C-alpha positions as CSV (number, residue, x, y, z in Angstrom):
1,M,23.0,96.2,-86.3
2,G,24.0,93.4,-88.5
3,S,27.3,92.8,-90.4
4,N,28.3,95.6,-92.7
5,E,30.1,93.2,-95.1
6,N,27.0,93.1,-97.3
7,L,26.7,96.9,-97.2
8,E,30.4,97.2,-98.1
9,N,29.9,94.8,-101.1
10,L,26.9,96.9,-102.3
11,L,29.1,100.0,-101.9
12,R,31.9,98.4,-104.1
13,S,29.3,97.3,-106.7
14,G,27.8,100.8,-106.9
15,G,24.4,99.8,-105.4
16,L,25.1,102.1,-102.4
17,K,26.9,105.4,-102.0
18,A,28.8,106.3,-98.9
19,E,27.4,109.5,-97.3
20,P,27.7,110.6,-93.7
21,P,24.4,110.5,-91.7
22,D,22.5,113.8,-91.5
23,R,20.5,114.2,-88.3
24,K,18.0,116.7,-89.9
25,E,17.4,114.5,-92.9
26,C,16.7,111.5,-90.6
27,E,14.4,113.6,-88.4
28,G,12.5,114.7,-91.5
29,L,12.2,111.1,-92.8
30,M,11.0,109.9,-89.4
31,R,8.3,112.7,-89.3
32,S,7.2,111.7,-92.8
33,A,7.0,108.0,-91.9
34,V,5.1,108.6,-88.6
35,D,2.6,110.8,-90.4
36,R,2.1,108.5,-93.3
37,L,1.7,105.4,-91.1
38,K,-0.8,107.2,-89.0
39,D,-2.8,108.3,-92.1
40,A,-2.6,104.8,-93.6
41,Q,-4.7,103.6,-90.6
42,T,-7.6,105.7,-91.8
43,S,-10.1,103.1,-92.9
44,S,-12.3,105.6,-94.8
45,L,-9.4,106.1,-97.4
46,S,-9.3,103.9,-100.5
47,F,-7.2,100.8,-100.4
48,A,-4.8,102.3,-103.0
49,S,-4.3,105.4,-100.8
50,R,-3.7,103.4,-97.6
51,F,-1.3,101.0,-99.4
52,D,0.6,103.9,-100.9
53,L,0.9,105.7,-97.5
54,A,2.0,102.5,-95.7
55,Y,4.5,101.6,-98.4
56,N,6.0,105.1,-98.4
57,A,6.2,105.1,-94.6
58,A,8.1,101.8,-94.7
59,H,10.4,103.2,-97.3
60,A,11.1,106.3,-95.3
61,L,11.9,104.2,-92.3
62,A,14.2,101.9,-94.2
63,L,15.9,104.8,-95.8
64,T,16.4,106.3,-92.3
65,A,18.1,103.1,-91.1
66,L,20.3,103.1,-94.2
67,R,21.3,106.7,-93.8
68,L,22.1,106.2,-90.1
69,C,24.7,103.6,-91.3
70,G,26.3,106.1,-93.6
71,Y,24.9,105.0,-96.9
72,R,22.4,106.1,-99.6
73,S,20.8,104.3,-102.6
74,D,18.9,105.4,-105.6
75,K,17.3,102.0,-105.8
76,R,14.2,101.7,-103.6
77,Y,14.4,97.9,-103.4
78,L,17.9,98.0,-102.1
79,V,16.8,100.2,-99.2
80,F,14.5,97.4,-98.1
81,Q,17.0,94.6,-98.8
82,C,19.5,96.3,-96.5
83,L,17.2,96.2,-93.5
84,V,18.7,92.9,-92.3
85,Q,22.0,94.8,-91.8
86,T,20.7,98.3,-91.1
87,A,17.9,97.6,-88.6
88,D,18.4,94.0,-87.7
89,I,15.0,93.1,-89.3
90,G,14.2,89.5,-90.2
91,K,14.2,88.2,-93.7
92,V,10.5,87.4,-93.5
93,Q,9.7,91.1,-93.1
94,V,12.2,92.1,-95.8
95,R,10.4,89.7,-98.2
96,L,7.1,91.3,-97.3
97,F,8.5,94.8,-98.0
98,A,9.9,93.5,-101.3
99,L,6.5,92.1,-102.3
100,C,4.9,95.4,-101.4
101,H,7.6,97.2,-103.5
102,E,6.6,94.9,-106.5
103,R,2.9,95.7,-105.9
104,R,3.7,99.4,-105.7
105,N,5.6,99.3,-109.0
106,L,2.7,97.5,-110.7
107,A,0.3,100.2,-109.5
108,E,2.7,103.1,-110.2
109,Y,4.0,102.1,-113.6
110,E,1.3,99.7,-115.0
111,G,-1.9,101.0,-113.4
112,Y,-2.6,97.7,-111.8
113,M,-3.6,97.5,-108.1
114,D,-4.6,94.2,-106.7
115,E,-6.7,94.9,-103.5
116,D,-5.3,92.5,-100.9
117,P,-6.6,93.5,-97.5
118,A,-4.5,90.8,-95.8
119,L,-1.3,92.2,-97.4
120,L,-2.2,95.7,-96.3
121,T,-2.7,94.5,-92.7
122,Q,0.7,92.8,-92.8
123,L,2.3,95.9,-94.3
124,L,0.8,98.1,-91.6
125,E,1.9,95.8,-88.8
126,S,5.4,95.3,-90.2
127,T,5.8,99.0,-90.8
128,A,4.8,99.8,-87.2
129,Q,7.3,97.3,-86.0
130,L,10.0,98.8,-88.2
131,Q,9.1,102.2,-86.9
132,I,9.7,101.1,-83.3
133,R,13.1,99.6,-84.3
134,V,14.2,102.6,-86.2
135,Q,13.1,104.9,-83.4
136,Q,15.3,102.8,-81.1
137,L,18.2,103.3,-83.4
138,T,17.7,107.0,-83.8
139,G,16.6,108.0,-80.4
140,L,13.8,109.9,-82.0
């Protein structure tokens, strides 16, 4: 995993809270992520449903990585931003997850969902890669 200096800075600023990892919580998050990512592959579902499932799978995986490092955050976007440190994920993938977070917020809070099949494909691929990485970290 990457340097924890950024995580410690977020802890001091209140963006993160220190909390020992909980194996059962991480197992539950992983099960949820695996199920949601699998369901997001179902092409007969609507774009909005598939995007929501893939986004929430990515969030569960990112939260698992953060929890494994002994932190928690109430801010969804921070969970994704911390992936560079928590799962050694590249900044390009982090930017993709951040964009998907913005799109999710538009849909969730403003009722606007821009159907972007290319973005959904990238989200599915990046989430699958993140799943592999987090499984390596957890041994699950």
